[in-house]
C-alpha positions in Angstrom: 46.6 -4.8 31.8 46.0 -3.4 35.3 42.8 -1.7 34.1 41.6 -5.0 32.7 42.2 -6.8 36.0 40.3 -4.1 37.9 37.5 -4.2 35.4 37.3 -8.0 35.7 37.2 -7.7 39.5 34.3 -5.2 39.3 32.3 -7.6 37.1 33.0 -10.5 39.4 31.8 -8.6 42.4 28.6 -7.4 40.7 28.0 -11.0 39.5 28.5 -12.2 43.1 26.1 -9.7 44.7 23.4 -9.8 42.1 23.3 -13.4 40.9 23.6 -14.3 37.3 21.8 -11.2 36.0 18.4 -9.6 35.9 17.0 -12.3 33.7 16.8 -14.7 36.7 14.4 -12.4 38.7 10.7 -11.9 38.7 9.8 -8.5 37.2 7.0 -6.0 37.3 7.2 -3.0 34.9 10.9 -3.8 34.3 11.6 -3.6 38.1 12.8 -6.6 40.1 10.2 -8.0 42.4 11.2 -8.0 46.1 9.5 -9.7 49.0 8.5 -6.8 51.3 8.8 -8.8 54.5 12.5 -9.6 53.9 13.7 -7.3 51.1 14.8 -10.4 49.2 14.8 -10.2 45.4 12.7 -13.1 44.0 14.1 -15.4 41.3 12.0 -16.9 38.6 13.9 -20.2 38.5 13.2 -21.5 42.0 13.5 -25.3 42.5 10.7 -26.0 44.9 7.5 -24.5 46.3 7.5 -21.9 49.1 5.8 -23.0 52.3 5.0 -19.6 53.8 1.6 -18.5 52.5 2.5 -14.9 51.9 5.6 -15.8 49.8 3.6 -18.5 48.0 0.9 -15.9 47.1 3.6 -13.7 45.6 4.8 -16.5 43.4 1.2 -17.3 42.4 0.9 -13.7 41.1 3.9 -14.1 38.9 3.4 -17.8 38.0 3.6 -17.0 34.3 7.2 -15.8 34.7 8.5 -18.9 36.5 10.8 -21.2 34.6 8.9 -24.2 36.0 5.2 -23.4 36.9 4.4 -23.4 40.6 2.0 -26.4 40.4 4.8 -28.5 38.8 7.3 -27.8 41.5 7.9 -30.2 44.4 7.8 -29.3 48.1 11.3 -28.3 49.2 11.5 -31.3 51.6 10.8 -33.6 48.7 13.1 -32.0 46.1 15.5 -34.3 44.2 17.9 -33.3 41.4 15.6 -34.9 38.9 12.4 -33.5 40.3 11.9 -30.9 37.6 12.8 -31.0 33.9 16.2 -30.4 32.5 17.0 -26.8 31.7 20.7 -26.6 31.4 23.9 -28.7 31.9 25.1 -26.1 34.4 21.9 -26.5 36.5 21.9 -30.3 36.4 25.6 -30.9 37.2 26.1 -28.2 39.8 23.1 -26.3 41.0 20.5 -29.0 41.6 22.8 -31.5 43.4 24.1 -28.7 45.7 20.6 -27.5 46.5 19.5 -31.1 47.3 22.5 -31.5 49.6 21.7 -28.2 51.4 18.1 -29.4 51.9 19.0 -32.9 53.1 21.6 -31.6 55.6 19.1 -28.9 56.7 16.4 -31.4 57.3 18.8 -33.6 59.3 20.0 -30.7 61.5 16.6 -29.0 61.6 18.1 -25.7 60.3 19.0 -24.6 56.8 21.2 -21.8 58.0 23.6 -24.3 59.7 23.4 -26.4 56.6 24.5 -23.6 54.3 27.4 -22.8 56.6 28.6 -26.4 56.9 28.3 -27.2 53.2 30.1 -23.9 52.4 32.9 -25.0 54.7 32.8 -28.5 53.2 33.4 -27.0 49.7 36.3 -25.0 51.0 37.8 -28.1 52.5 37.5 -29.9 49.2 39.2 -27.0 47.5 41.9 -26.8 50.1 44.6 -28.7 48.0 43.9 -26.4 45.1 44.1 -23.3 47.3 47.4 -24.6 48.7 48.8 -25.0 45.2 47.8 -21.4 44.4 49.5 -20.1 47.5 52.6 -22.1 46.7 52.7 -20.6 43.3 52.4 -17.1 44.8 55.2 -17.8 47.2 57.4 -19.0 44.4 56.6 -15.9 42.4 57.7 -13.7 45.3 61.0 -15.6 45.3 61.4 -15.2 41.6 60.6 -11.4 41.5 64.2 -10.1 41.9 65.3 -12.2 38.8 62.2 -11.2 36.8 62.8 -7.5 37.6 66.4 -7.9 36.5 65.2 -9.3 33.2 62.8 -6.4 32.8 65.6 -3.9 33.4 67.9 -5.7 31.0 65.4 -5.5 28.1 63.8 -2.1 29.0 63.2 -0.1 25.9 64.1 -3.0 23.5 61.1 -3.9 21.3 62.8 -5.7 18.5 61.7 -9.3 17.8 65.0 -10.9 18.9 65.0 -9.0 22.2 61.4 -9.9 22.9 62.2 -13.6 22.2 65.2 -13.6 24.4 63.3 -11.9 27.2 60.5 -14.5 27.0 63.0 -17.3 27.0 64.9 -16.0 30.0 61.6 -15.4 31.9 60.5 -18.9 31.2 63.8 -20.2 32.5 63.2 -18.3 35.8 59.7 -19.8 36.0 61.1 -23.3 35.5 63.7 -22.7 38.1 61.1 -21.7 40.7 58.5 -24.2 39.5 56.0 -21.5 38.5 53.3 -22.5 36.1 51.4 -19.4 34.9 48.6 -21.6 33.5 47.9 -23.4 36.8 46.2 -20.3 38.3 43.6 -20.3 35.5 43.0 -24.0 35.8 42.4 -23.7 39.6 40.0 -20.8 38.9 38.1 -23.1 36.5 37.7 -25.6 39.3 36.7 -23.2 42.1 34.4 -20.7 40.3 31.8 -23.1 39.1 31.3 -24.6 42.6 31.3 -21.1 44.1 28.7 -19.6 41.9 26.6 -22.8 41.8 26.5 -22.8 45.6 25.2 -19.2 45.6 22.6 -20.1 42.9 21.5 -23.1 44.9 20.9 -20.9 48.0 19.0 -18.3 45.9 16.7 -20.8 44.3 15.4 -22.7 47.4 12.6 -20.8 49.2 12.8 -23.1 52.2 16.2 -21.7 53.1 15.0 -18.2 53.2 11.9 -19.1 55.2 14.1 -20.5 58.0 15.8 -18.5 60.8 19.1 -18.7 62.7 20.4 -16.6 65.6 17.1 -14.7 65.6 17.6 -13.6 62.0 15.4 -14.7 59.1 17.6 -16.2 56.4 15.9 -14.4 53.6 16.0 -11.0 55.3 18.5 -8.3 54.2 20.2 -6.2 56.8 18.6 -3.1 55.4 15.1 -4.5 56.1 16.2 -6.0 59.4 17.5 -2.6 60.6 14.3 -0.9 59.5 12.4 -3.3 61.7 14.5 -2.5 64.7 16.5 -5.8 64.6 19.9 -4.4 65.6 21.6 -7.8 65.5 22.1 -7.0 61.8 24.6 -4.3 62.7 26.7 -7.2 64.1 26.2 -9.2 60.9 27.3 -6.2 58.7 30.4 -5.8 60.8 31.2 -9.5 60.5 30.8 -9.3 56.7 33.1 -6.3 56.4 35.8 -7.6 58.8 35.8 -11.1 57.5 36.2 -9.7 53.9 39.0 -7.4 55.0 41.1 -10.0 56.7 40.4 -12.7 54.1 41.5 -10.5 51.2 44.3 -8.8 53.1 45.9 -12.1 54.0 45.5 -13.5 50.5 47.0 -10.3 48.9 49.9 -10.2 51.3 50.8 -13.8 50.2 50.9 -12.6 46.6 52.9 -9.5 46.9 56.2 -9.4 45.2 57.2 -5.8 44.7 56.3 -2.3 45.8 54.2 -1.6 42.6 52.2 -4.8 43.0 51.7 -4.0 46.7 50.3 -0.5 45.9 48.0 -2.0 43.3 46.8 -4.7 45.8 46.2 -2.0 48.5 44.0 -0.1 46.1 42.1 -3.3 45.1 41.6 -4.2 48.8 40.1 -0.7 49.6 37.9 -0.9 46.5 36.6 -4.3 47.4 35.9 -3.3 51.0 33.8 -0.4 49.8 31.9 -2.5 47.3 31.2 -5.3 49.7 30.2 -2.9 52.4 27.6 -1.3 50.1 26.4 -4.7 48.8 26.2 -6.3 52.3 23.1 -4.2 53.1 21.1 -6.1 50.4 22.5 -9.6 50.9 20.0 -12.1 52.3 21.1 -13.4 55.7 21.7 -16.9 54.4 24.3 -15.7 51.9 25.8 -13.3 54.4 26.3 -16.1 56.9 27.9 -18.2 54.2 30.2 -15.3 53.3 31.3 -14.7 56.9 32.0 -18.4 57.6 33.9 -19.1 54.4 36.0 -15.9 54.7 36.8 -16.9 58.3 37.9 -20.3 56.9 40.2 -18.5 54.4 41.8 -16.5 57.2 42.5 -19.6 59.1 43.7 -21.4 56.0 46.1 -18.7 55.1 47.5 -18.8 58.7 48.0 -22.5 58.4 49.8 -22.0 55.0 52.1 -19.5 56.7 52.9 -21.9 59.5 53.6 -24.7 56.9 55.9 -22.4 54.9 57.9 -21.3 58.0 58.4 -24.9 59.1 59.5 -25.8 55.6 62.1 -22.9 55.7 63.4 -24.1 59.0 63.9 -27.7 57.7 65.6 -26.2 54.6 68.2 -24.6 56.9 
């Protein structure tokens, strides 16, 4: 079970850092096409036309690979969810509306980087009640751990059908006592993950976002390319990515710990994720990196607020 969880975690990280797979990228001789000026991998399912001439020319070269031909795409400022033909339910329900919202807010604020960060925070705020429910479940699970461990010891080494049935029934009674619903975590993930990945897809598929700049950093540029051009501000961005990831996941995992074995597993997971994110951060476009830093910062603050709320609840209970 532990190996399956770690394997799933690896797949999710790879999915996060590379998009939905190599099929969504332009290719030449089986290699993913990158924009030399920024290091950004170019997708073949963009939603609107690039404005920069150099980037536009690259897409002209690979026009036959585009999901929607360049001449049929609208200008990014004129993009609407119904601007291009229907390709999938996922795209129409999630990706296009989020891309349109990012563009509209970006036009209003005259900067797409600020738009990406604000809408990322907005999505986190919408999901706040679901996150709180998850944290409450984790807190209840911690309270229930002594009784669950007692049941585990009671039925250790007993594999007959009657013992397994009794063990399951006693465990469910403990869950009921502490108001734990094992299914709710999955349901919350079904709500959060589509929005999360749709948001990243929307960013990746709108050239106007990557053509803009914020804090002296071009939104399509990766830290690796930025550093190679002598833009040392990207060192700060890399540090922010790593630190925000560390504190975000550390706080979340601390809230879910219930016993020493689980804590050891979570410490391993935390170290593994920090290494993976640190490596991946060199190839993240600035727009996605800024989104990552801001939303992780929000999670840190969110977990702090949950902790305050729990402590107040305990004091009232006394």
